[in-house]
N, C-alpha and C positions, 0 to 999 in steps of 0.2 A: 196096272191094267193095260192090256194090249188091245187095240181096236182093229177091226177088219171091215169097217164100214163107217159112213158119216151119218150121224143122227142129229138132224137139225133141231135146234132149240134145247138140246140136252146139255148138261154140264160137260165140258170137254177138258180133260186133264192132260198135262204133259207127261213125259216118261218118268218124271219123279213123283207123279200123283198129285200135282198142284194145278189149280186153275190156269188155263192159258190166258195171258194178259197181252193181247195184241189187237186192241180195239181200233176201229176206224182205219184198218190197215189194208195191206195188199200182200200178194204172193209173188215171188220172183223165182225163176228156175235158172240155176247156175251149175254147170259142171255135174249134171246128173243128180242134183239135190234141189229140193224146194226150200225156200226161205220165206217165212211168214213173219212180218213185223207189224207193229202198231203201238198204240198208246198203252202204257203200263198204268193200270188203274187200281193196283192192288191196295193202295192206301187211301183211295178216294171214297169217303163216306160223307153224309150230310153234315156231320158235326165237326169236320176238319176243313181247313183251308188248303188242302192238297188237291189240286186239280188233276195232276198227273205225277208219275214218278219215272219220267224219261220214256224212251222208246225201247221196247223189248223185241228180241228176235228169236225165232225158233227154226230148227232145221228138221227136214223129214225126207225119207226116200220113197214114201208111199201116199202122202197127203192125209194119212190117218193118225200116225204116231209122231209126236213132235218133241224134239229135244230142246230144252231151254238153253240158249246161248248167252243169256244174260242181257244186260242193258247195252245196246250199241250206241245210244245217246243218253248218258246219265243226266239227271237233273243237276242244275247249278244251284246247290244249296247255300252258297256263300253270298251270292249277289241277288238281293230281292228285285233289282231292276232288270235282271236278265230275262230274256224271253223264254228261257227254259228253266227258270226257277219253279219249284213245285206249285207255287200259288199262281203262276202265270197260266192263263187259259189256252194251253197249247193243244191243238187237235190235228188229226188226220195226216200223219206223216206219209209222204209219197217219195219213193226213191226210183231214179232211173240211172242207167249207165251210159256214160259218154265215151264212145270208142276212140275219139280223137284225143281227148285229154286224159283218158284212162282213169277217170274219176267217177265214183258213185256220187250222185247229187241228190240231196234230200231237201224237200221243201216242207215247212211246217206252217200251219195256220195259227195265228195268235189273235185272240180276242182281247183287244186293248181295254184298259180301264175307262177310256173316254167313249167307249161304244163302237169305235172303229175296229176294223180287222186288217192286220198286216201279215207279212210273211217273213219268216226267217229261213235262210238258205245255208246249208252246210255241205261240205264235200269230204270224201274219204277215199283211200286207195283200195279198200275192201268193203263189202257190204256190211261186215260186222264192225267197221270202224277201225281206229278212232276217227270221229268226225270233227271238223273244224268249222266254226261259224265264219262265213264269208260275207253275209248280208243280214242285217237286222232292221226291223221296222221298214221293210220294203213295202211300198204301196204301188203295186203294178199298175201302170198307166194312170197313176195318181188316183186310183180307185181304192175304196174299201173292199178288200177281196176276201170272200168267205170260203166255204167248202170247195174243194177242187180235185182235179185229177191231172196227172202228167202222162204224156204218151210220146213215143218215139217212132218215127216213120222208118221204113227200110233204108232210106237214103241218109239217115242220121239226123234229119231235122226233127225238132221236138216242139210239142204243143202243150199249152196250159189251159185247161178248162176250169173256169171258176164262176162262183156266184158273185156278181156285182151286188153287194149286200142290199137285200130287199128290193131288187129292181129287175135284173135280167141275168142271163148266162152269157159269159164271154169266152171266146176261143182266141187265145193270143199266141203268136209265134214266140219261141224262146230264142235267146242269143246262142251263138255257137258253143259256148261253154255251159249252157243250160242254167245259168245262175241269175238271169234277168229276162225281161221281155224286150223285143225289138221295137215295139211301137205299132206293129201291124196287128189288127184284131178284127173280129166279127162279132155281132151281137145276135142273141137268140132268146126265144121264149120270154118276151117282156110280160110281166105280170104286175098287178096293181099293188099288192102287199101280201104279207104272210096271212094265211098259211099257203097261199097259191104260188108265191115265188119259188123257183126251183133251186135246190141245193144238192150237195153230195153227188155231184156229177161223176159217173163212171163211164169211161169210153172203152169201146172195143171194136174190132174190125172183123167182118166175116164176109167172104166171097166178094170182096171189094167194096162192100157197103160199110159205112161208119154208123155206129149206134151209140146213143147217149142215154144212160139210165139216170134218172134224177128222182129226188124225193121232194115233198113239200117242206115248208118251214114251220115246224111245230116243236122246236127244241128236241128233247129226248123222246117225246111222245110220238109214236109211229103214225104214218099217214099213207095215202095211196101213192105208189110209185108211178112214174111215167116213163115211157121209152119212146125215143125218136130215131129216125133213120135219115141219112144223107149220103151223097155220092162222093164227098170229099171231107177233108179234115175240118174245113170251115163251113160245110153244109152247102146250101141251106138244108135245114132239118125239118122233116115232117113228123108230127106227133102221131104215134100209133095207139096211144092209150096206156092203160094200166097193164103191165105184163103179168099181173096176178089175177086173171079173170075168175078163178075159182075161189078167191078169198072174199067171203061175204062181209068180213069185218072191216074191209077197206083200210087195212093197216100194213099191207105187204107182209102178211103172216107175222104181225107184231115185230117188225124189224125194219132196218134201214140198210140198204145196199151201200157198201163202201168202195167196192171194186169188182171187176169182172176178170176172171183168170182163165185164159185159154190153156188147157192142159196139153203140153207138148206130147207128140206121139199118138194123140187121139184125133180122129178125123174131124169130129164135130162136137167136142165136149167143152162147153163154156160154163164156168161155175160163177154164179152170183154169190159173192161173199158178203154177208150182211151181219150186222150186230143187232141182237135183241137187247137194247139198252134198258128197257123197263119190264123185266119179267114179272115184277110185282104189280103191274098195272094192266094186265091182259083182259081184265073185266071192265075196263073203262072204255066206253064207246067213242069211236073217233068223232061222231057227229057232235058230241058235247063240246070238246075242246076246239073243233073246227069253228063252231059258232063263236066261241070265246075269242079265238085268235082274230077272227074276222072283225069282231067288235073292237078289240083292243088296238088293232092296226088300221082299221078303216077310218074314214074321215066323217062319216055321217051318223055316228053313234051318239046316243043321248047319255047324259050323266048316269041315269038309272041303269042303262044297258052296260056301261063300263063298270059300274059298281057290281052288277051281277057277274060279269065276266071275271073280274078280279077275285071275287069270292069263290067262284068255281075253280079257278086255277089254284087258289090257295088251299082248296080242299082235296086236290088230287094227290096221289102218292108221290113222294119225293124220290128222285133217282138214287139208286144205289149201284153206281156203275162198276164198283169193284166186283159185283156179282152178275154183271151183264153176260149174256150167253151169245152164241153164234148160230146163225141160220144160213148154212151153205146148201144151195140147191142148184141143180143143173138147169140151164136154159135150153128149151127145146124149140124147134122151128117147124112150122107147118109147111104145106106144099107151096105156099106163097111167101115163104121166108119171114113170116110174122113170128116174133119171139114170144114165148110163154113160159112162165115159171109155175109149176104145179107143186103142191105140197107132197112130201114123202116123209114118212116116219124114219126111214133109213134107206140108204142107197150106196152103191159100190162103184168105184172108178172102173173096175174090171168089166162091168156090164156094158161099157161103151167101146165101140170099135177104135 
C-alpha cells in the first residue's frame, strides 16, 4: 500500500505491509531522507516478559511511506543484566548528532527493577549503527531520570530535558561529547505527585521562542498535554495550557506526544509525533483514572479510597503496545503565537508552504 497523506490514529504500515514499530520515537532529516526511529514493540504482549525488541529505524523521502531498515540497536538476548535485554524496561530512544566527534549519540531511559530510572548512552558512526554502549546505569545529576528529550543548539551545545521522577522537569547541559551532563541545570514545573507531574518532554524552537510539550504521569493511559514557552533553553517557562483545546476527552486525542519535528523546507510546519499506546481503551474516561492516580500517589487518602483505586486500575484494559498506533498532527499558531493542535482525519505535507 502506498500512502499520499497522514491519517492520525489509523494503522500505519511500512513498505512491506507490516506495522511500523517506532514507538516513543523521533524523526531526523539527513541528506534528503527522513529517518524515524523508536521502540520496537512487535513482541510485547501482556503474557510475555518482553518489554522491547530493540530500537528500529525507518527511512522515507516523503514522510508517508517508510522503508524498514531493521534494528539499529538490537536487544541483548544473552545477558539478562543488560539494560537492553528484552525484559529490561527500555523506553524513548533519542538520537542527536555531534558535529565535533562525528558521532550519533543515543540515550535510552531504563526503568530499573528497584523503581529508579537510569540512562544508557550509546554512540555510532551512522544513524543506522552499529551502536556501542558507552555508559550504563547513568543517574544524571544523581537523580532518577524519567522520560526525556535531547536538543542541540546552532552553536553545537546540547541540552537534556527530563522528568526528575515524580517531582519536576529538569533542563541539564550536556558535556561536549553529549554522553553525560556537566552539572549545570535548571528546574521547572514542580508538581506534587502523579498524575500531575510532567513527563515525555518534547522541545522545539520557533521564532526564537523555546517550547516544551509535556504529558501527565498516568502510565500508558492518556491524559491532557501541557505546553509552555520560554525565551531560552533554560527558560524560565510559562505554561500556556493544553494545546488540544478541541479535545473534550482531555486525553490529547487518546495519545502521548513523544517529539516535535520541524519539517525542513516548510516555513512553519511542526509535527507533533504521538503514540496512541492504548487504542483498546478509548472509551475509558480520563476522569476515572485521574482520580485513581491522585489517590494512589497522594498522601491523604484513606485505606478505603486506596482499595477502590486499586480495584479500578485492575479493571482497566491492559496495554497491548505491539498494536499501538500513531497520532501525527500539525501544530498551528494563532496571531499571538499560541500553539494549538486540532484533530484531522487526514492531512498532507504538501498543503503547507
